[in-house]
N, C-alpha and C positions, 0 to 999 in steps of 0.2 A: 504493499499499499504506499509506504513512504517513498519507494523508488518511483512509483507511478506519480505521486504528488510532486516529486522533484522534477520529473519530466514535464508535467503540466505547467509548473512554475517557470520552467526554462523556455518552452516553445509555445505555450498557450493554444494548443490545438489537440482536440481529442483524436482526430484521424492520424496525425503525425505520431502521437504517443503510441497509438495502437500498432502502427507499423514498426516503430522502434522496439516495442516490447513483444512483438509478434503475437498479439492477442486481438480479439475483435473490438470494434468500436463500442458495441453495447457493454462489453466487459469494462472498458475504460469509463464509460458513462456511469455504470453501476458503482464503480470504485469512487468516482468523484462524488456521487450522492452519499456514499458511506463516509467519505472524508468530511463532507459538509456537516454530517451529523456529529462526527467525532469532535470537530473543532467548533461546532455550534456557530458556524459562519458560512455565508455563501461562497467565500473565497474568491470567486471570479464573477465577472459580468460578461455576458455574451455580447459581442459586437460584430460588425461586418468583417473586421480583421481577425476575428478569433476570440479567445478568452482573454479578457483584460484582468490583471491582478487587482484585487481590492486591498485595503490597508492590511488586513490580517495576513493575506497571502504575501505581501511585501515583507512583513515581519518574519515570515517563515523562510523566505528564500535563502538568506545567507546561513543561518544556523543549520538548516536541513542539509544544505549542500556540504557544509563542513562535517556534519555528523556522518553522512554517508561516506565521505572521503576517509574519515577515520575508521569506519567500519570496514571499508575495502582493504585498508592497510593491515587489518588483523589476518587476512587470508593471503597476503603477499609475503613470500619468503624474505626474511631480512638479509640484506647484503652485508656479508662479513668483511670488515676492514681491519686487518691485523695492526695497521698503523695507528688505529684509534683504541686498540685493546688495552684496558687497564685492569690487570688482574695478576694474581700470583699463581704460578703452576707449582703445586707442592708435590715433590718427587722423592720417592724412597729409593735409595740406591746404595750399594757397597762402594767402597773407594775405587774398586777395579771397574765397576760399571760406570761410575762417574767419569773416570779417566778415559775409558774407551768411547763413551758416547758423547759426553759434553765437551770433550776436547775438540770435537768436530762441530757441535751444534751451537754452542753459546754465542759465537760471534754473529752467525746468521740470524739467530733468534733476536738478538739485540738490534740488528739492523732492520729487520722486518717489523718487529713489535717493540719499539723503543720505550713504550710506557709499561710493558709487562715485566715481570720479574720471575725468577726461579728460586724457590726455597727447597733446598736439599735436606731431606730427613734421613736419620740413621736407618739403615735397612732393618725391617722387622720381619720376623718369620710369620707373623699373623697377617699375611697379605690381604686375604679376603675380607677380614673384619675391618681393617683400616680403610680399604677402598669403599666398602659398603657404608661405613659410618661417616665418611667425608673427611676423616683425618688426613688422608692422602688422596691425591688426584691420580697420580701415575706411579707405577713401580717399574724399575729396570731390574730384570731378574735373569739369572742364568738357567732357570727352569720354569716350566709352565705349572701353575698351581692346579690341583684337582678341584676346581670350583667353576661351575657353569655360569656363575654371575660375572666372571671376569672376562673381558674381551682382550684380545692379544694381537700383536703384530710382531713378526720376526724382524729383527734389526740387522744382525750380522753374526757371522761365525767367529768363534774364538778358539785358540789353541791352548794346550797345557804345556808349560815350559819349566825346566829346572833352573833355578838361579843358584850359583855357587861362587866361592871366592876365586879370584883370577888364577891362583896357583893350585887349585884343587886337583887331587890325583885323577879324578874322572876325566879331566881334559886330556889326559894322556891316552885314553882309550880311543881306538878307531872304530868308526861305524856306529857311534852313538852308544847309549847305555841301555842294557836290558833290565828287567825287573829285579833280577838277582843282585846286580851291581847297585841298583837304586836302593835296595833294602839293606845293603851292607853299611850304609852311612847313617848318621843321626839326621833328624829332620826338624825344621822349624815349621810348625803347623799353623794354618790360618783358619779360624772359624768364621762363620757368616751369621749375621743377624744378632738380635738381642738375646736369643736363647742359646747362642754358641753352636749352631748347627755345623757339623763337620762332614761335608759331603765327600771329601777324598777318603777319609778313614772308612766311611760307609761303603764306598766303592771297593776299596781293597779288602774289606771284610767279606764281600761277596766272593772274592777270589781266595779267601782263607789265608790271607797274609796280613801283616801289620807292620808299621814302621816303628822305629825307636824314636820317640818324640822327646826332644830336649827343651822345647819352648812352644807355647801356644799363645798366639796374639790375635786380636780381632781386626787387624788391618793389613792388607797385602803390602802396602808401601812401607811398612815398618820392619820388614824381614831383614833388610840389609845390615842393620846393626848387629844381628846375631850371626852373620856369615863371615865377617872380615877376618876373624881370628880362629876359626874352627872349620872342620871339614863337613859342616852341615849342609843340607839341601833344603831349599824352599821351593815348593811347587806352586807356581802362580800362573795367572793368565798371561798369554803372550804379549799383549800390549803393555801390561805392567812390567814384564821382564825387559822389554825394550827401553822403558824409562829408567828402571833400576840400573840397567847396565850402561847407562851414560856415565855412571860412576866407574872409573877405570879399575877399581878394586874388585869389580864383580864381572862374572861371565854367565852365559846361559847355554843350556843344552836342551834338545827336544826331550820331553818326558818319554818314558817307556811306552810302547804301543798299548799296554794295558790301561793306560791313563789317557783316555781320549779327550778331545776338545768338547765344546758345547756351543749353544747358541744364546745370544742375548735377545730377550723379549721385552717389549713394552706392554704393560698391562694397565687396564682401566676398567671402570665399573659401569653398569647400566645407568647408575645415578647421573652420570655426566655424558652418556653416549650421544644424546641429541643436541648437546651444546655445540654450536658451530666452531667454537675455539678448540674443542676437543678434536674434531676431525682435522682441523687445520694443523694443530700441534702434532698429532700422530703422523700425518702425511709428511710434515716437515722433517721430523726426526727420522722416519723411515727412508725418505728420499736421500737425505744427506748420508745416512749410514750405508745405503746401497751404492751411492756414488763414491763414497770414501773420502769426500772433502766437502767443505762448506761453500 
């Protein structure tokens, strides 16, 4: 009815409005009669030039047009502009995930969304609950959680690498190290998350072997201090090893074949799935990781 009234106010012709709305003229005439009842006013005067607006109709013209315009906007998809985005992306990640992913992403993110920010949170083992509760927006993880409410996008592959001191005896071996040689030496172990999950020990337990662990720490980038003066091994992600071995006192070797690499995943929840900034951020991170540069 209001659309019909707006058309009548604009063109002042029952026949023209009927054509525009693809209805019969009697339908428009009945609608006009009903509108006169609703507003308790004739609204128009019939003239040789068509319907002339009365005072009440003049008063309705602007607010009705504005109201219908606002109503149409409800059904139009909002254009997303990252340059105008003002929000914080809360991301849970290990130090290795942070180094692998955000060493590539942060500069591009800042350039495209200069008013947005990233808040990095300590990696939590309770991924599903933190995503569902809104404590965390995204998780960078080395494994996929067993939770159907989490959406995921694969980012990149990662290798497993042994970091040792520069004059470690293992460097004298040709052809890399096998599992036996790997287990002959002490190890600096790295746990993941606030509950100290130990994925490498769990993996080796499936093969019925275990390492002699001389130190356990919660950060991959902290292993160097334990390696300089002893023949220990730290098994870390390949990108972490590359950075650690910028220190001339350290070297790296491929891990034994029994210790495979893994994939990095970006996880998020149904709670934010329909937010345009979510799709934009996921695509940005995935595209940069896929190309390997910002």
